[in-house]
N, C-alpha and C positions, 0 to 999 in steps of 0.2 A: 469658317476659315478666318483667321486673323489677317489683317491687311498691314503690310509694312509700307510706310510712306516712302515715296521717291524723294528723299531729301538728303542734304549734305551729311547730316549726322549719321544717317544709316549707311551712306556710301563710305564714309570714314571708317565706321566700326567693321563694315564688311571687309574693307581693305586691310585692316589690322588682323582680322581672323585669317584671311587668306595668307598674309605674310607669315602668321604663326604656323599655318599647315605645312610650310616649307622647312620648319626648323628640324634639324637632326635630332634634337632632344625630344624623346617621346613625352616627357612631362609637359612640354609646351605644346607639342604637335597634337596629341590625343584630345586634350580638352577643346582645342580649337576645332578639330574635326567633329567632335560631339556637338559643339555649339552650332556649327553650320547645319548638321543634320537635324537639330531640333527645331530650326526655323524654316527648313526647306519646304514645309507644308504651307507656309504663309503666302498669300497673294502678293505679287510683285517681287518675290524673291529672285526668280530667274531674270526679271527685267533689271533689277539691281546689278546682278552679275554681268549682264550685257553692257550695262552702263559703265561699270568699272572697266570692263574689257576695252570699251571705246575711248574712255576719257582719261584713264590712269596715265601718269607720266612715266612709270616704271615698266619697262618691257616685261621683266620677270612677273610682275603682278598681273599684266595683261594675259600672259600665256597661262599662268596659274588659274586666272578667272575662266579662261576658255576651256581648260581641262576640267575644272569643277562643273562648269556648265554642261559639257558634253556628258559627264558621268551622272549629272542630275537628270538630264533627258533620258539616258539610258535606263536609269532605275525607275523613273516615273511617268514617262510619256504614255506607255501602253495603258489602256483602261481595261482592268480585269473585272469580269462579272463578279458580283457579290462583294467587291472591295470598293472603298471610297476612291473617287477620282482625285489624284493626288496634285493635279495642276489645274488651277481655276480656268474656266473657259475664256475669261478676258485675257489671262496670260497666254493661253494657247494662240488666241487670235493675234496679239501683239507680236508674239515671237515669229509666227509664220509670215507676218507682214514685213518684218524687218531683217530676218536672219540672212536672206540671200544677198541682200545689198551689203550688209555688214561683212559677211564672209568674203565677198568679192573685193572689198576695199581694205581688207586687213592684211598684214604681213603674212608670209608664207606659213610660218609655224602656227599662227592662230587660224589662218585659212584652212589648214588641214583639220584642226579639231572641230571648227564650225561646219566644215563639209561633212564630217562624220555625223555631227548632230543632225544636219539636214536629212542624211540618209536614214537615220534612225526614225526621225519624224515621218519621212516619206514612206518608210516601210509600213507605218500604220495608217497614214492619212492619204497618201497619194494613191490613185487619182481622186477618189470621191470627195474627200474633205480638203483637198488642196489642189483644185483643178488648174490654177494658173501657175504652178511651180515651173513646169517645163517651158511654157511660153516666155515667162520671165527670165529664164535662163538662156533660152535660144536667142532672144533679141540681143543678148550681150556679145554674141559672135560678131556683130556688126562693129563693135567698139574699136576693133583694130589694136587694143591693148592686150598683149598676151598674158600679162599677169592676171587680168580679169578672165580671158578665154581659158587659161589653164585651170583657174578656179572652178569655172563652169564644168570643164571636162573632168576634172577630178571628182567633183560632186556627182556628175552623171555616172561616172564609173562606179563610185561606191553604192549608187542607187540601183544601177542595172546588173551589178555583178551577181546578184542572187538569181538572175534568169538562168545561170550556168548550172544551178543545182536544185531548182524548184521542180516539184512534180508537175506534170501537165495537168491543167484544169481550165475550164472555160474562163474563169476569172483571170487567170494568168495570160491566156491568149488575148482577151480583150484589152488588158493592160498593155501588153507588148504592142498590140496593134495601134493603140492610141500613142504610144511612144514613137513608133515608126512614123506614123502620119505626121507627127510634129517634128520629129528629130532627124530622120534619115536623110532627107534632102539637104537641110542646112549642114549636117555633118559632112556630107559628101562635098559640098561646095567649100567647106572650110578646109578639107583635106586637100583639095586641088589648089586652093589659094595658098595654103601653108608650103606645099611643095614648090610652088612658083617662087614664094618668098625665099626658100632655101637657095634657089638658083641666084636671085637678086643679091642675097647677102652671103654668097658662097665664100667670101674671104673674111667675114666678120665673125670671129669665134664666139663672142658673147651672144650675138643674135642667133647664131646656129644652135647654141645650147638651148635657148628657150624654144626655138621652133621644133628641135628634135624631141624635146620632152612633150611638146604638143602632139607630134606625130605618133610617139609611143602610146599616149593616152588615147588618141583617135583609134589606133590599132586595137587596144584593149576593148574599146567600146564596140568596135566591129565584131570582136569575138562574142561579147555578151549578146549582142542584138541578133546574131546569127546562130546562136547555139541551139535554141529550141527547134527551129525549123528554118528552111531557106526562104527568107521574106521575098516577096515579088520584087520589091524595090531593088534589093541587092542583087537579085537575079538579073534584072534589066541593066544594072550598072556594073556588072561583073568585070567588063572589059576595063572600065576606069580603075577600079580598085585593084584588080589583079596585075594590071600593066605597072601601076605605080609601085605595088608591093614588090614586084619582081625587080624593078629598077632599084628600089632601096636596098634589097638584098645584095645586089651586086656592087652597091656603091661603096667607095672607100675614100673617106675625107680625112686627110692627114691632120687637119686641125682638131677633129674630134677624137683623135687617138689619146687614150690616157696613158700616163707613165706608171700609174698604180698597177701593181701586179694582181692585187687582191680584188679591188672593187671593179665591178662591170661598169664600163662607160656607157654613154648615151646610144652609141652606135650598136653596141652589143645588145643592150636592152630592146631597142627597136627591132633588130633582126631576129632576136629570140621570139618576140611576140609574133612577127610575120610567120616564123616557122610554125608557131602554134596555129595561126589562122589557116595556113595552107594545109596543115595536118587535119583540122576540123573539116575543111571542104573535101579533102581526099577521103576522109572516113565517111562523112555523113551524106555528101552530095557528089558522089564520084561521077555520075553521068554528067552533070552540068560542068563539073570542074575538069573533065577529060581533056579538053583542048589545051588547058593551061599546064596540065601536069608535067609533061616532059620537060618543059623549060624550068619548072620549079625543082624537079629532081636534079637537073644538071647544076643549077645554081647552088642548091644546098649541098650537093656532093663536093663541088669546088671549095665551098666554104669550109666543109669538114676537113678536106685535105690540106687546106692552107692555113688553118687556125692553129695557134701554138697550144702549149700545155698549160699556160698560166691559169691561175684560179679564176681570173676575171672573165675568162671565156667559158666557165663551167656551164652556166645557164644556157648560153648560146649553143654550145656543143650538144648538151644533153637534149634540148628542144629540136635540134637538127637531126640527131640520131633518132629521137622519138618520131619525127616526120617519116624517115625511111622505114622505121619499124611499122608505122601504121599503114604505109603504102605496100610493103612487101607481104603482108598477110591478107591483102584483098585479092581475090581471084582475078579481078579485072586487070591488075598490074603485074600478074605473075611473070609474064614474058619479059618484063624489063630485067629480071634477075636470073633468068635461066642459064645464061652462059657461065660455064665453069670459071672462066677468067674473071668474070665480074664478081662471082662469089668469092674467089681467092682474093681479089683486090679489096673487096669490102672487109674481109676478115683481117687482111694484112694492114690496110691503111686506116681503117676506122675502129674495128672492134679491139684488136690487140693493143694498140696504143692507148686506147681509153680505159683499159682494164689495169693499166699500171698503177702501182701504189706510189704516189708522188711524195716529195718531201712535204708538201703541204698537208697530205693525208697523215704522214708520220707525225707532224707537229700536232695535228688535231687529236691523234691517237694518244699522244703523251700529255698534252696540256689542256685539251679541251674535251675530255673524255665523254662528258654528258652529251654534248652536241654530236660527237662521233657515234655514240650508242644509239641516239635517236635516229640518226641517218641510216646507220648500218643495219640495225636490229629491227627498228620498227617500221622501216620503209616510209619515213615521213615524206612530206611533200617537198622537202628540199631536194631538188632534182640533182642527182650526182651523175657524173660521167659513167661510173661503173653500172649504176642501175640502168641507165639508158642503153648501154652496150649489152647488158643482159637481156633487156627487152628485145633488142635487135636480134640477138641470137635466137630467142625464143620465136620471134616472128619468121625468121628465115627457115627455122626448123619445121614450120608448119608445112611448107611445100618441099623443102630440100633437105630433110632431116639427114639422109645418107651422106651426100656430098659435104655438107657443112660439118658433120661429126668427123668424117675422115680428114678433112682440111685441118680441123682443130686438134685432133689427136696428135697430129704431126707437131703442132705448136706445143702441146702439153708436154710431150716426151722431150722435146729439145729444151724446154724451160727446166724441166726436172733434171736433165743431164747437166745443164749449166750450173744449177744449184748444187749438185753433188760434187762438182769440181772444187767448189770452194764455198761451203755453206755460210761461213762467217760473212763473206762479202756479198754473195749472190742470193741471199735469202728472199729478196723481192721477187726473184723469178719463181720460186716455189709458191709465194703468195699469189702470184698472178695465175699460176697453174691451177691452184685450188679454186680460184674464183671462176676460171674458165670451165673447169669440170662442173662446178655447181650450176653455172648458168646453162651449160649444155644438157645436164641431166634433169633439170627441173622443168616440167611441163605445166603442172598446176599445183598451187599450194593454198593452204589455209592456215590461219593463225592458230587453230586448234591442233592440227595434225602435222604441221610442217608440209613437206612435199607429199602430195597425194598421188601424183602421176609422174612417172619418171621415163626418161629416154631408155628404151630397151638396149640401146647400143653402148650404153656406159655401164661397166661392172663396178657398182658402188661399193660393194662389200670388199672386193679385191683392193680397190683404191684405199679404202680405210685400213686394211691390214698392212698394205705396203707403204703408205705415206702418211697416214693420219696418226696411227697408234704411236709411232715413234716420238712424235712431238708430245703426245699426252703422257707418255711414260718417262720423258726426260726427267732426270733427278733434280736438275736445277730449275725450279718452276719460273724463276725470274729471267731466264735467258730467252732471247728471241720472242718477247711477248706477242708480237703481231702473228707470228706463225702458231703460237699456242692458241691465240684467240680464234685463228682460222680453223684449227683443228676442232675446238670445242664447238664453234659454230657449225661445222660440217656434221658433227654428231647430232646436234639439235635439228638441223635442217632435214637430214635424211633419217630422222628417228623412225618413221613409219616404214622405211625400206630396209633398214639394216637388221639382221637377225637378232633375236633377243640375246643370245650369248655375247655378241659384240657390245650390246648396250650394257649388259651386266659388267663386262670387263671394263667399260668406260666409267661406271659409277664411282668406284673408289678413287680413280684417277682424277675425275672432276672434283671430288671432295678435297683432294690435296691442292688443286688449283685455286680453291677458295682462299688460300693463303697468299696468292700472288700479290706483289706490290702494285702491279698495273691494275688501274681501276677497270679498264675495259675487260681485262682477262678474268679478274674475279667476279665481275658482274656477269660475263657470259657464262662462267662456270655455275653461278647460282641460277641464272635463267634456264640453262640446259637441264639442270637437276630438277628444277620445278616442272619443266615440260615433260621430262621422262616420267616423273611421279604421277602425271595426270593420264598417262596412256592407259587405254582400256585393254584388258586381257579377256579370257574366256568368261562365259556367264557373268558379265557385267562387274567383275572385280578389276582391280588395277593390274596392269601387265606385270609390274614389279611388286612383289608382295613384302609386307614388313619383315618376314623371316628372311628374305634375301638381302635386306638392308641391315639386319641385326648385327652382323660382324663389325660394321663401321657406324653404327648409330651414334655412339658417343663422339666419335671424331666429326661426323656430319654436323651435330648440333654445336659442338665446340667451335668448329671452323666458321660455321655461319655467324655465330654471335661475335667471334673474334674479327670477322670481316667488317662488321659494323664499326669497329674501332680504327680501321685503316683510314688514314687522312683522305678526305674526299668522298668517303662512302658512309658518313655517319647517318645519313637519311636516304640510303640506296634502296629504292622501292623493289628492285629485283631480288635483293638479299632478303628484304622483309617478306616478300611474297613466297620465297623458297622456304622461309622458316615456317610460315603458315601452312604451306603444302606439306612440308615434312611432318609437322604435328598431325596433320589430317591423315597422312598416310600411316604414320606409325601408331596412332592411337594409344592403347594402354602402355605401349612400350616407352612412352615419354614420361610416365608418371614419376618414376624415380629421379628424373632430372628436373622436374618442374620447380621444386622447392628452390633450387638454385637459379633457375632461368626466370621465375616471375619477378624476382627482384631487379634483374636487368631490364625486363620489358617495362616495369613500372618506372624505373629511372628514366628510361628512354622517353616514356610518355610525359613525364614531368618536364623533361628538357624541350620536347618539340611543342608542348602546349604553350610555351612562352612566346612562340612565334611560328604558328603553323604555316609551312610553305610548300610542303610536298603532299598534295591530297592522296595520291595513291599509296604512298609510304604510310601515311596515317591510317588509311583505311585497313591495310594489311596488318598494321600493328594492332588494331582493335580486333580484327579477325583472329589474330593469334592469341589475344587475351582470352577471347570467347572459347577458342578450342582448349586452351589450358584449363579453363574453368570446367567446361563440359566433361572433358575426358577424366580429369582428376576426380571430379565430384560424382562421376558415374561409378568409379571405383570405390570412392569413399565419400558419401554425402556430407560427412561432418567437416570436411575441409573447406566448405563454403565459408565458414567463419574466418579461416586464414586468408582466404582471397579478399574478403571484405576489409579485413585489417590492413592488407597490403595496398588495396586500391582506393579505399574511401578517402585517405588524406589528399591524394591527387585529384580524385573526383570533386572533392569539396572546393579545391582550389580553382578547378575548371569552371564549376558552377558559379563560384563567387565572382571570378573575373569575367564571367560571361564570354568564354571563348567560343564564339558562335559556331565555328566549324566542328567543335568537338561535342557540344551539348547533345545533339541527337544520338551520338555514339554512346555517350555516358548513360543516357536513359536506357538504351538497349542492353548494355552490359548489366545495369542494375536490375532490369526486368529478368534477365537470365538468372542472376544471383537470387533474387527474391522467389522466382518460380521453383528453385531447388529446394528452398526451405520446406520442411515437412510439418513442423508444429506452428506455433503462433508467429506473428510478425515481430521481428526484433525492434527494439525501442529506437535504434538509429534511423530506421526507415520511417517510423511514425514521426520523428522530429522533423523530418524533411517534407512530410505530407502537405502541410499548408502551403509551402513554397511552390509546390507543383501546380497550385490552382491559380497562381498569379496570372492576370490576364496578359502581361507583357510576354510571357513565355509562349503563349498561344498565338502571338501575332506573326510568328515566323512559320511559314508553311513547313519548313524542313523539320520543325520540332513536333508537328502534330502526330504522325504515325507512331514514333517511338514513345511520346508521352501518353497517348491513349493506351498503348500496350502496357506501360508501367502502371498506370491507374488500374488497368484490368488486373494486373498482378496483385496490387494492394487490395482490390476488392476480393480477389480469389482467396488470399491468404489472411487478410485482416478485417473482413467486414465486421465481425463482432466488435473488434478493437475500435473501428472507426465509429460504429454506432454508440459504443459506450463512452469513449473518451474524446471523440472528435465530432460528435453529433452537430456541433454548430458549423462544421465544414461541409455538411451535405448540401446546403444551398449553393456553396461554391462549386461543388462537384456538378450539380445541375446546371449551374451557370455555364460551365464549360460545355455540357451537352447542348444548351440552348445556342450558344455561339456556333458550334460545329454544324447543327442541323440547319442553320440559316444559310449555309454555303453549299452551293451545288457540288463544288469540288470535294468538300470534306464531310458531307452529311453521312456517308457510310461509317466514318469514324465515330460520329456522335452516336450512331446506333450500336456500334460495338461497345461504347461506354454504357449506354443505357441498358443494353442486354445483360452486361455484367452486373449492374446495379440490381436489376430484377432478379437475376439468378442467385446473387450472393448475399445481398443486404437482408438482415431480419425484416420480415414484412412490415412490422409496426413502425420501423424507423423511417419508412418512406410514405406510410399511409397518407400523411397530410399533403404530400406532394403530387400524388397520383393524378388527380384530376387535371392539375396544371400542366403536367407532362403531355397529356393527351391533347389538351387545348393548343399547346405549342405545336404539336404534330399536325393538327388540323389547319392551323394558320398557314403552315408551310405548304400543305397539300393544296390549300386554296390559292396561294400566291404563285407557287411553281411546282407543278406536279410532274416529275421526271420519272422515267422508268426505273432508274437506280434508286430513287427515293421510295417509290412504290414497293419495289422488291424488299428493301430493308424494313419498310413499314409493316409488310405482311409477316415477315419473320418475327419482328417485335411483338405484334399483337398476339401471334400464336404462341410465342414463348410465355407471354403474360397469361394466356389461357391455361398452358401446361402448368405454370408455376402457381398461380392463384385460383385456378378454376375458371370454367366457362361462365358461371353465374357472375363472378367478379368482373369479368370482361364486359358482359352485356350491361351490368349495372353502371360501370364507370362511363360507357358511352351514353346511356340513356340519362345519366345524371347531367350531362353537358347539355343535352337537348333531347326531348322526347323522340322516340322512334329513330334515334341516330344509329343504333346498333344495326338496324335492318338496312339503312341507307349504305352503312360501310360494307355489309355483306353483299348487297346488290350491286353497288357501284365499284367496289374495289376488289373484294375477296374473290367473288365468283368469276368475274371477267379477267382478273390479272394473275391469279395464283399460278397459272401455267408458265409464267415468266420467271418464277423463282428458280435459281440455279444453285448447284452445290449440294452434295449429299446430305451434310448436316442440316443445311437450311430447309431442304425438302422434308426431311424427317420431322423437324420442329413444326412445320406447317401442317403435315399430315396428322401428327399427334394433337395439335391444337385444334384443328377442324374436327377431328374425331370427337374431341370433348365437347365442342359447341354442338355437334349433331346429337350427341347422346347424353350429355350431362347438363343441358340447359333447358329447364321446363318451358321457358318462353318460346323455345323453337317448336314446342308441341302444341301449344294451345293459345296462341294470340295471332295477330295478323302476321307475325314473322313465319308462321307455319308454311306459307306459300314458298318460302325460300329454302325449305329443308331439302326438297329433292334436287333443285339446281345446285345447292351447296355440295350435296353428296356427289352429284354428277362431276362437279369441278374437282373434287377430291380424287375420284376414280381417274379423271383426266390427268391429274398430277401424277398418279402412279403409272398410268399406261401410255400417255401420248407423249411424243417427243417435246422437249422443252421449247417454249416459244422464245427464240432469241432475237426476234425482230425489234428493231429500235426505230422510233419515229425519226424521219429525216432531220428534223431541226435539232435532235439531240445528239446526232452522231459525234459532234466535236466537243461536248460539254466537258468530258472527263479529261481531256488532254490538258494537264496542268503544265502550262509553259511558263515557268517563273521568270519574269524579266529581270534584267539587271543582276545585282550581286548576291541576292539571297541564295545561300547555299541550299541546294535542294536536299531532300531527304536521302541518305545513303543507307540502304538496307544492308545489314551485316548478314552474310549468308549463314555464318556459324553461330549466329545468335538466334537462329530460327526457332520458331514456336510451333509446337505440335498443334494440329487442328483439334479444337476442343469440342466435345459433344455434350451439351448441358443435359440431355436426357440420358445419355449413357446406356448402360445395360438394362435399365428399367424397361426399355422397349427395344427388342431386337429387330422385330419385323412389323412396321406400321400397318401392313395390310392385315396381318393376323389381329393386331389390336383393334382395327376397325370392325372386323367380323365379330370378335368377342364382345366389343362395346355395343354393337347393334343387337346381339343376342340378349345382352343384359337388359337393354332398353325395351326389347320386344316382350320380355317376360314381365316387365313392370307394367306395360300397358298392352295387353295381348291384342292382336289383330290390327292395330294401328300401322305398324311398320310395313307389313307386307302389302297392305292396301295403298299406302303412300307410294310404295315402289312400283306396284303394278299399274297405277294410273298414269304416272308421269316420268318414270326413268326409262330412257331409251333401251331397246333390246340389247345392243352391244354392251352398254355399261352394266346392264343387269347380269349379262353373261359373266363378265369379269368378276362381279360381286359374288355370284354363285361360287366361282373358283376360290375366292377368299374364304367363304363360309366352309367349303369343303376342307381346305387346307387347315382351317382352325378346328374342324370336326364339330361345328355347332350349327344349329338351325334357328330360323326365325319363327316366333309363334304369333 
């Protein structure tokens, strides 16, 4: 590691680079970012960043330095097995010794960045490698300075937040216990002291702002620390916490009310979190919480009835409704809701008002469609009033389905009547009615099937015919876009409940809605079509067949591609996904359109590759390209050249500009194209071959699987071309193999490559390298023998035996070290072959072992002979015993590749899929028969030997199986 001196010169140049990374001009910004990236491996780099952050005179540089530091920590702090440690130990120690103090003394903007950095480091190092982190923080509670206290609280919050979604484990319990022992008491004292200070400063608005932000953070910490289980400390102190929470819920301080209609104020944020805390206790710890429940229900009910419709109250109202929803579906509290008047009052005062489509919703629908779609379609975490009201309806229906349905039917009918009086003015009444019906009818739903269980009391098909179809059929697609979007969403939501003829009636109508100007409307139309096209019908076919789409195929494809040209939808992932799904459904019906569409897809690819920003859109775009290629080339393999002509210029540009997000996709599409070629490998591919071996490409984990597959395609189609015209590249190819097998995460990819080399390369082109390959494999076996490695190793040596013969296998082992072959059989093959999984893999092992048993003289007349029967027994075990899938405890987590930071993980393209390849193919259809025939042949060559070896040492059960194979093959042993 190079060391950067901590001197003024380095500080100055670092400041200059940071300044340039803020430039709007990419020609200035990109080189500066690259320069910083090139030195981030040097010792002292992070310390220099922190120094700039502390000493710089310019605020903007300090903030930039803080953000750069946080991202650096995010990318590099985690130590990954098999990969170099990217931050020196000295730097790690210095950072941990100084960062808490630096964070607490920095202005808020910087404090937030450093606080995040601490929680990233804490995630890896706390508590084992950073035992004094908490004590250092807790002592600052005594400082009395709330800027510092809030810094501690914010950091603790980002550190403990993960307790809300971690799986239970002993490690997690012991960490939480340690945190509680250090933190729970001081936090409770701070909570009480802060509440007292609110009394003291009741008229000082600035002091109250700081104190209330502390109370909100304390309430969030309460939630995280109580999430996994009810800690004894909090159970003992429940009275303190709950009394104060209840008082804060009912508090109304005029000074803290904000004039802003959009932004939630401190009071709303605090009360929202308290509603969450109460809901947590009501759901998880209902017995302990029972004494406090009635007063919380009353307080939260009053809150709901008195809070206005402004956007700033949305979080508060939705959390308050969620509290009621979680209480009403617990059998414990059923009696609170039984009275018909209470139900009516909840429906009238809480549910109906919060289902209304407000002006703010209308503005979002028109001007902020992306946000609206995420909220409405994907059910994101942004809690909306409507979603909460829906959940409350669902909760109430658990015990009171009948009464609730009848109360609401009345509302729905009166809303629809209002709408009918004057549709132009009263359209929002119909919107609310549709929403109510949807929330009443939906009992259970999944992403894949929409609503899977519906309320029997609601007739969905009749509602569709009477109220939904009319909006879908309306000739003016741009009129009342909200109601149109509602109608489309209704079809999508209840697609599993509506009869097929209603869905088929909807399809051409949805196709015409793709032309709507409203982004939400045409997006919903695309999404609805895509979901309908994935529905399963009888015997595993799609519910809607290509023939049923035939009459409007042309319009469907045209409208989808035109929709991408509507302003605001040029990278609309739902439209792209619908294109992909339409191609996949229609199959050969798209062939006549592809010539025209491929140009549009490539042009789109060229545009988005300049600045990839929508990962899902890009993924579906590549999937659509793969489908175009597969479907067209299946009908006419020669068209592969046309695709290459269209795509290669864009691919070349992507590879030259190193567009990291797209490189793995390009390799997959190229593999697909190359695998389609039937004759020799085209020269365009050979020209690229040397570049694929460059080490820099292999440093990104996301490139590895698609690159290996591409090299396998090269070997399959062009092994003779490589050995004749690119023999000097073979060492580079083996270098890639060497790099891959050194990594526990990627060693199987190394074996894929090696197996293709053995299978396809002309034997003499790799003779000189064979011994070295085996030596490398042994070194890895000695340094870290994992189950995954052993399974791959077994497949490889047996493929070698199949390809070059058993004698060649024995000789290469014994050339490394005398008697090595016997050691491998005894220590690896015989005890481990039961672990091999996968049909093709098992077949390779069976044929390879059969060859060793029957075509390797050394097995018959040297000290290896004692291994003959155990090896045969292991082979019969491979055929007859269940696969041994046990994994030693310490290996359970090795494979989970959890790439830290910003490396784009590998995105597999479903439609670039590769068929499983069997290197033995039809040469052996049944390995058991092959074993019987080979033993027969061996026994005729040396009569008497085989039966005597079998009778002396093969267990009776194995012998019985073997007799079965001999009978099936109609041969006998002599």
